[in-house]
Every structure is written in C-alpha cells, then in structure tokens.
N, C-alpha and C positions, 0 to 999 in steps of 0.2 A: 570438489567443493563439498562443504558440509551439507548444504541444502540444495538438492538437485532441482531442476526445472527452469534454469536460466535459458533464455531463448538464444539460439545461435543467430549471429548477425546475418548470415547468408539466407536464413529462412525468412528474414524480414524483407528481402529484396522485392518480393511480390507485393508488399504492402505499399511501398513508397512510389511516389510519382516522379516524373522528370522535372528538371528545372523549367522547361518551357511550358509545362502544363499549368492550367489554372489551379489555384488552391482548392483542395478538397475534391479533386476529380479522380483520385486513385480508386481503383476497383476495390470493392469491399472484400478483400482477401482475408482468409482465416488462417492463422498460424497454428499448427499442432503444438501442443505443449510437450516439453521434455518429460522424462520420468520424474516422479516426486519421491520424497522421503516418506516411506510408509510408516505410519504411527502404530504403536503397539496397542492403543486403545481400540475397543470394539464399539465405542459410542463417542459422540461429540456433543458438548453442551455449550461451550463458550471458549473464546480465546482472547488474549490481551497481549500487548507488546510492552516490554520494559525497555525504555530507551536508555536508561542508565546502565543496567546490567546487560543490555544488548541480548535479550532473550525473548522468544515467543513462548508464552505460557498457554497450555491447553489442558482442559479438564475433561475427563471422561472415565469410563469403566474399562477394565481389562479382563478378558475372559481367558481362563487357562484350559489346557487340554482335558482336564478332568471335569470341566463344567463349572468349577468355582470361579468367582470373580472378585475383584477388589477395585476400589477407586484409585485412579492414577493421575497425579499432577505431574506434567512433563514440561520442562523448560528447554527449548532448543536454542543453542547458541548461534548467533549470526555475526558475531564479532565481539571481542572482549576477553574475559579471563574465565578460567575454570573448565570443567569437562564439557564435551560437546553436548551432552544431554544431562540435565539435572532432573531428578524425579523424587517423588514421595508417594508412598502407598498408604491408603487408609480404607475405611469401610465403604463398600459400595451400597447405594449409588452415590457417586460424586458428581456434583453439578455446579457450574459457575466458577469463575476465577476473576480475581482482581489483584492489582499490584499498587503499592504505594508509589507516588510520583518519583521518589528518590530511589526506588528499587530495593529498599531495605526489607520490605515485608511482602509476602504473597499470601493471598487468602483463597480458600476453596470451600465450597458449600457441602456440608453434610446434612443428613436428615434431621439431626437434633442439635446442631451447632454449626459454627463456621470455623474451620481449621485455620490456624494462624502460624505462619512460618517466617523466621528471619532468613534472609538470603544474602550470601556473600560468596562471590566468585564461583557460582554454580553449585553451591552446597546449601541445603535447606536444613534448618534447625527448628524443631517444634517449639512453639510458645503456647501460652495458656489459650485454650479455645475461647471463642467469642460467643456468648449466649445468643440464641435465636429461637423463635418459635418453631414448632415442629413443621417439617416439610416432607411431603410425599410425592411431589409432582415435579421436582427439579428447581433448585434455586437459580436466580441470576444475581450476580454481584456487579456493582459499579462503584468505582472510587472517583468522586468528583467534588469540587468545592471543599476539599480537605476532610470529607466524611465518606464513610463506607456505607452504601445502601445495599439492601438485599430484599429478595422476595421470600415469602413463606406461604405454604399452602398445604395444610394437613389433608391427607387422603389415605383411605385404607387400601386403595388399588389405583392403578393408572386410569381406569375407566371412571373413577369417582372424581377425577381432577376438575371436571367441568362443573361440579356442584360444590356447594359450601362457600365459605368465606375465606379469602386469603388476604395478605397484607403486604405492604412495603414498609420495611423497618430501616432504622439507622443505628449503627453501632456507636458506643460511647467513645470518647477520646480522652487522652491523658491531660488535655488542656481544660477539661471540664464539660465538654459536650456530652449531654446525656443520651442514653439509648432509649429506644422505644419505637412503636409503630407511628408512621406519619400518614398513612392512608390505608383504606381497605378496598377490596374488589371482590365481586362475585364471580369473576372469571380469572384465569391465569393472566399475569401481567409480565411484560417484558420491559427491561430497563436499558437506557443508553445515556451515557454521560457526554459532556461537551466542554469546550473551553469556558473559562470564567464561571465555573460551577453550574453549568446547565445540566438539566436532567429531564429525560423523557420517560413517561409511563405510557405503555401501549398495551391495552388489554387484548386478549384473543377474542374473536367473535364466537359466540356460542352456537350460531347457525348462519347459513349464508345470508339470511335476511337481517340478522342482527347488525347493528352499527356501533361498534365500540367507540369510546370517546378518548382520543389521544390527548394527553396533557403535557405541557411544557412548563418547567419550573426553573427557578434559580436558587441555589443553596445560599442561605443567609447565615449570619453569626448566631442566630437563635436567641438574641437578647429579648425579643418580644414573645418568646415561647414557641415561635413557629420556625422550623428549620428550613421550610421551603416557601419561596415567594412565587405565587401563581402568575404566569405570563400569558397563557392562552390555552385554548382547547380546540379540537377539531374533530368533527364527525365527517366521514367521507361521503355520506348521503343523508339528507335530512328527512326525506319523505318516504323512505322505504321502497322507492321504485327501483333502486339499484342495490347491488350487493354492498354490504358494509366493508369496512377496512379489513383486509386479510393480511395482517402484519407478518413480515418476514425478517426485516432488519431496518435499522435507521442509523444515521450518522450526521453530525454537524460539520459544516464547513469550517475551515481553519479560523476564521474570524468570528464564528458563532452566529452569523446572521441568517444562515440557511440550514434547514433540516431536510435531509433527503430520506424518504421512506420507501423501502421496497415493499410494494403491495402485490400479493399474488394474483390479483385480477387486473390491476391498472398499470403495473410496471413501476417506474420510479415517479414518485410524487414529491414535489418540492413545497415546503412550507416556510413562511417567515418565522424565525424563532422568537421574535418579540411579541407576536400576537397570534401565531398559528394560522394566518390567512394563507390561502392557496397562492402559489407563485407560478408563473409560466415556466415550463420546463424546456430549456434550450438544448438539452443534451440528446444526442442520437440514441434511440432506445435499443434494447436488445432485439435480436431478430424475432420475427413473428413466430409464435409457437414455443418460444423459450420462456420457461417459468421463472420469474424473478426470485432470487433467494438472498441477495446481499448487496449492500452499497457501502462505499467508503470514500471519504475525502482524505487527502494527505495533509498532515499537520503543517507542512510548509506552504500550503495553499496552492500548489501547482497542479495536482492531479485529482481526477474523479474516476472511480471504478464502479462498474455494475456487474454483478455475478448472477448466474442463473443455472438452470438445469435444462440442457438441450438434448435433442435426439440426433444421432448421426454425427456428422462433422460440423454442425452449426456451432457458432461461437457461444461458449459458456461464459465468456468474460470479455468486457470491453474496457479499455484503459484510455481515457481522454484527458485533455487539458481541462482543469477546473474553470479556467477562463473561457467561456463559450465563444468569445470573439476570435479566438485563434482557430482559423479554418484549416484544420488538418485532420485527416482520417484517424479515428481511434485505432489503437492496436487491438485486434480481435484474436482471441485464443480459444482453441477447442481442447477440452479434456475428454479424450475418447481412446483410452488405452488401459490395458490391464496393469500397467505400472504407473498410471497417472490418475486413475479415477475417471468418472463419467459426468460429474456435476459439481458445482460449487455448493457446499452445504449452507443452509440458512445461518446467517451471522458468521460466515466463515472467511471474512476478509478484513485485514488490518494493515496499515502502512507503518513503516518505521518512522520515527520522529523527523528525520531529515528528508523524508519523501523519496529516498533513492531506491527503496525496496517495497514491494507489495507482497504480503504473505497471504496465501490462499490455501484453505483446507478443502479438499475434494473427497468424494466418497464413491463407492460403487453404487450400482442401481439399488441394491438391497439396503444400503446404509449400514453395513457391518464392517467395512474396511475403509481406512482413511489415509490420506496422503497430505503432506505439507509441501507446498511449492513456494519458491521465491522468484518473483518476477522483478527483474531489474528495470526500473521505470525508464532508464535512458533508452531502452529499446523502442520506446514509443516516440522518441524525438525524431524529427525529420533528419535524414542523412545529409552529410556534407562530404565533399571530396575534392582533391586537387586533380586537375586535368590539364593537359597540354603544357606540362612543365618542360621547358627547354632552357639551354644556356648558350652563351656566346663563347668565343675563344677563351681557353683556359691556359694562360701563360703565367708562370710563377712570378709573383711580385707585381703583376699588372692588374688594372681595373677589370672587374668581372661582373657579368650581368645575368640574372636568372629571371625568366618571365613565366607566367602561367595564369591559370584561372581557378578561382574558388567557386565550385558549383554547389549551390544550396537548393535542396528540395523544399517544397512546401512554402509557407509564408515567408515574407521578407523579414529580415532581422530588424529589431527596433533601433539598433545602433549600427553604424558602419563597421563592418568586420575589420580586424587587423590580423596580420600574419606574424607569428613569432619565428625567428630564424636563429638556429644554432649552427656554428661552424666547428667541426671536429677535425683537427690536424694532428694525428698521432695522439700524444697525451695532452695536447693543448685544446681547450674548449673555450670558444668565444661566443658570447651572447650578443648578437647584433641587434640594432634598434628595430622595433616593430615596424611592419610595412603596411600602409593603408591599402584597402581593396577598393577599386573603383566601382561605380554603380553597375557596370556590366560584368563584375566579378574578376576582372583582370588585375594583376599586380606585377610589380617589378622590384627585384632585390638588387641593390647596388653594393659591391664589396671590392676589396683589394685582396688578391690571393696572397698567401704566404710566399716568402722568397724561395722556399725549398720545393722542388718539383716532386710529384708523387700524388697519391690519392688524397683528396680532401672530401669530407662528407658534410653535406648540408641537411639539416632537419627542419623542414617547414611545418609549422603547427598552427592549427586553428582550435582555440579553446572551446568553441561552441557558444551558444547563448541560450536564452530561455526556451527556444523551440527547436534548436538544431544541435545535433550531436557533434562531439569533437572529431577531428581527423588530423592526420599528419602524413607527410611525404618525405621519404629519404632520397637524396640525390647524391650519387658518387661521381666526383669529377676527377679526371686524370689530368693533372697539370703537367705542362712541359716547360723546359728551360727556355728562357728568352734567347733569341738568336744573338750571336756575338756582334757587337756594334762596330768592331774594328776589323776591316778586311785583311786577309792574309797578305795581299800585295802591298799593303802599307807598312809592313814590318821591315 
C-alpha cells in the first residue's frame, strides 16, 4: 500500500466483545500501530485533505545533510491520478496549507506572502503569489466560506512571537471579494474552518493564568463591509481560578452544530457552534496522563477521533462513533515504535471526505521526524461472522438447504440483516434472492441444485451496517447424481 499503518484485522480481535456480552463491556485493549510512511520534512505546521484530488497536503521544512533547509509542500496520494507524492520547494520557513474545495489550487504560507499553486493530477504549477503581511511566527491557512483566511505575525525571532500585534487576514477573490485584515490579536492565533463557512479563531495563552477568548464566526458575502458574522465567544475560566484555554486543535462536527476543542489541560471540550456555550461531553476521554493534541470529526458524520501524546503503550488515539448513543468501545491505537512515531502531533489528524480513512501525523519525542499513517475506519466497526454453517443432502437437480447463524458483536443493527447468496457452478453465476436473518441470528437458504453433479460453490455475504463490518462465507458443496428411479429387475 502507498500509505502504511493500516491495522490488521487479527490485531483487533482483542478489542471486540462476544455476541453474548452486553454492549460496551469489552476490555479497553490497545492496538499497536503499524509502521507509518516517514515524511521528508523535519517540521510540521499544518495538514489538509483534498477530497477531489485525493491527496493529503502537509507543509513543513526540510533539512539537508549540509544543514541547509527549505520549505516543502508535500501531497501524498491516497487514491486518484498522478505520482504517489507531489511536492513543491520554496523558501524556509514554510507554514500552513490550504486547498480550494475543488482541488484546483493549493496554498502554502511564506514569511512575506502566500504561495499559490495550481494542482492537476499530482503536479503543481506556480501561480502569482498572494500578498500578505509579514510573518515570523508561522502562518495558519484556512479555506472556508469561499474565502482564504490566514494569520500574520511579524517577529524578529521565535522568542518575540508572544509580543507585538498579529492579525487574521483574508485574501482577495476573482469575484470581487477584497483582501485585508479582519481582526487583530496580541497573541498568536490558530484558525479552523467548518461547514457552511464557519471559522474559529483560538488565541494562544500568554501564561498559564491567562484566559484567551475563543471566537466562532460565519463567513458572509461581505456586502455590508463585514466578511465575518460573529456567532459567539468563550473563555474557559472567567474568574482566573483555573488555567485558561490551552489550545491544541479544534474541529466542527459534520453538520456544523458542535465544535470540539482539544485543550492541553482539560482534554476534549465541546461547544455549541451557534453561541459557543459549553456542551456536555459524552465521549470517552483519552487515558489518564495522555496529553491531548488533536481532534477530528469525519465529514460523513460517522466518526470522532481524539489524538494525544502518551507514554509507553498507552493509547495515543481513540476512534469512536460520532453518535455517542452507539455503545461500542472505541478503537484505541498506540504509536510507540521507531517506524511509527511516539505521539500524535498537534493538529495532526484529518479524515477523508467519505469518512473511510483517518490520516494521522505522528512524530518522535524530539519532534524532528514525522510519519503519516492511514487508519481505515472500518477497523473500528463491530465484527460480524458466519458460524455453524451446514447443509443438507446435495443431490443434483434436487432441492437443497443451507442453514447457519450470523453472529454480530456489539450493538444490535438498526434494521433486520439480510444475507446475499451467490451460486457458482463452473462458469455459471446465479444471484439468489436475499435471505432474512431471524432475531436469534439464524437463517436458511433454500435452492435447487444444478442438474449436473460436481462441485457447486455458494458465497454467503453480509454487507454490514452503520455499526457492523461486512463478512462473507464460502461453502463448497460436492453434489452427487440422483439414484436411478428404474430398478434393474424391471428391464
């Protein structure tokens, strides 16, 4: 595979419960990750997923053996056209990456402008750079509501990034949307976009006692002169008795109603996106002692992932159903290997648009080597299996019966399962009517065997459902000729 890190089904056996167990009673098993695809960059600032071009775009700096470095924009293919890795090199430091919704353009942040590339089938072609104020602290880029937003913060050195005045800006558009600053901040600001033109601004805290003010906005058409409509703001402590927000990452739910924030002190905090009020968090947290670094909802609305930095073999990642009413243990993954990294980096998780893959960037303890992992979300589904499959007499041309049981782990399916049946007889393939499954999981297939004696293959299939993974069972039947109905003595 192009992207390593897919989990083996056998490794997940320890995670799943039996059909007779109550929902969510499986042991909190942790699955070790597979090896990741090591990235050439020696730093990581931001990642984004292009669902049209089927690429994961990552921005960072690359260091060469002679000590020189340059900025490297890398697009890793996960399905589609073009080379496995697309890349562009520019001046270091390189920070932040965003992509047009149609995949046609990719943007990367430079210290004195925003690099602009057209993208086609894995090849990048430079376009005119986008003007932006000076930045010495690392830009963040977000494309939401049809506009490109970015941070700027001039500084003579990294140590000076906590001082001075920075801004959030918006690029101009060909349709007449003007460029300019939309807000200012005295501390570095992180950006996150969401469905329907949602935008989050999350300042860093200048000290443990500081309490930055997270803001939620919606992008407008700008006809009234304002590009952003204010929806709500949130401080995590109002009286200074607790530590303020220690922002690591944020992401909106698929419908835009919920904002999940990874806070270094509190873990995952949920806010209502319409007014930024606190919501009850129904999700199982990362293990005790694991520092939160990343959160992600899948665009299809099915999955929610939490990433962190753990020690030893504790779980660095949990993958659960976004619907908390589904009582099924999350998939827990540990990154603890020289070929896998040791922690999920801040802002290092994104789903594919269809929700079938979770892309995770990990690093070593020093934060100088990075790996890209692809987690197939189907591995978090509850298993299904065919058991006790038997059949009656197999006489060519005669009625034939197969019985068995579909065993489903975890929660009950929302709809009664059905079994698909294929009959293979030499070159002939017959698609038999689907077979219903009884409440106890049993089923019966009724058929008439072909007239010719010999091997007949049956393929029993279960397509899976919202919470169960698919399965199939092959049955080889040795049919015999029917006994002669006329006795020899009657001749």
